[in-house]
N, C-alpha and C positions, 0 to 999 in steps of 0.2 A: 490426496491432493491431485488435482487434474494435471495433465501433462503441461498445459499452458502455465498454470501457477507454479509448477516445479521449475519450468524454464525461466520464468520471470524472477523467481526467488534466486535461482542460480546466477542469473545476470546481476542481480543486486549484490549478492555475496561476492561475485567476481569484481565488481566495481569497488566494493569495500576493500578488498584485498589488493587490487591493482587499479588505483585511480587513473582515469583517463581525462585529459584536458577536454573541456567542452561537454562532458557528460552531465546531464541534468541530475542523474542519480548521485554522481560524485559531488555535485554542488550541494545537494540536499544533505548528504552525509557529512560534508565538511562544515556545513552551517550548524550542525548539532541537533540534538533531540528537541530542544524547545522550538526551534524553527520548523523542524519536521512536523511536530505536533500542531503547530500553528497551521501548516498546510493541510493536515488531516481535518482540522476544524473547518477550514475554508471549504474543503471538498465536501465535507458532510453537509454543510449548509447548502452547497450547490445541488447535492442529491435531493435534499428536502424540497428546494424550490422546483427543480426539474420534475420531481415526482408529483408535485401538486399542480404545476402550471404548464409543463412543456410536453413535448412528444415523447413517445416510448423510446425513440432513437436517442434523444437527448438525455433521457433518464438513464438509459444503459451506458451512454458515454460517461456520464458523471459517476455512475457506480463503478465503472472501470477505473476512473481517476482516483476515487476514494480507496479502492482496494489496493492499487499500486502504492499510494502514500502510506497506507497501513502496513504493507509489506516492508517498505523502507523503514518505518518506525520500529517494527519488530526487529529488523536486522540491526538497527542502531542500538538496540538494547541487548543484542546478542541472542535474540529469540528467533523462532521461525514459525511458519504456518502450522507445523505439526503440533505445537503447543496449543494453538487455538482449536485445532481439530480434537485434541485430547480433551480439552475442556468441554467442547460440544458433546463428545461421546459420554463424558461423565454426567452431563446434565440430562441426556436423553436415553439413559439406560432403562 
């Protein structure tokens, strides 16, 4: 996992353990998994649209949003990026 993804996941886990008022991550986690997954779906749609119709910068922006929301969903399920990496390694041996 990259240093940036590690730091982001650590922040998400910290917000999960120590909620902070006004934190978007805390709002997502408090809303629960169904709402988090709804955001993942919205962000995935935005990635598709940006990839087809918008600039590279916008596409990258939307990819970052999707990845963030996926990390929040993983944390909400008690999982982490390491499980995704393990699955990728399993597939590409």
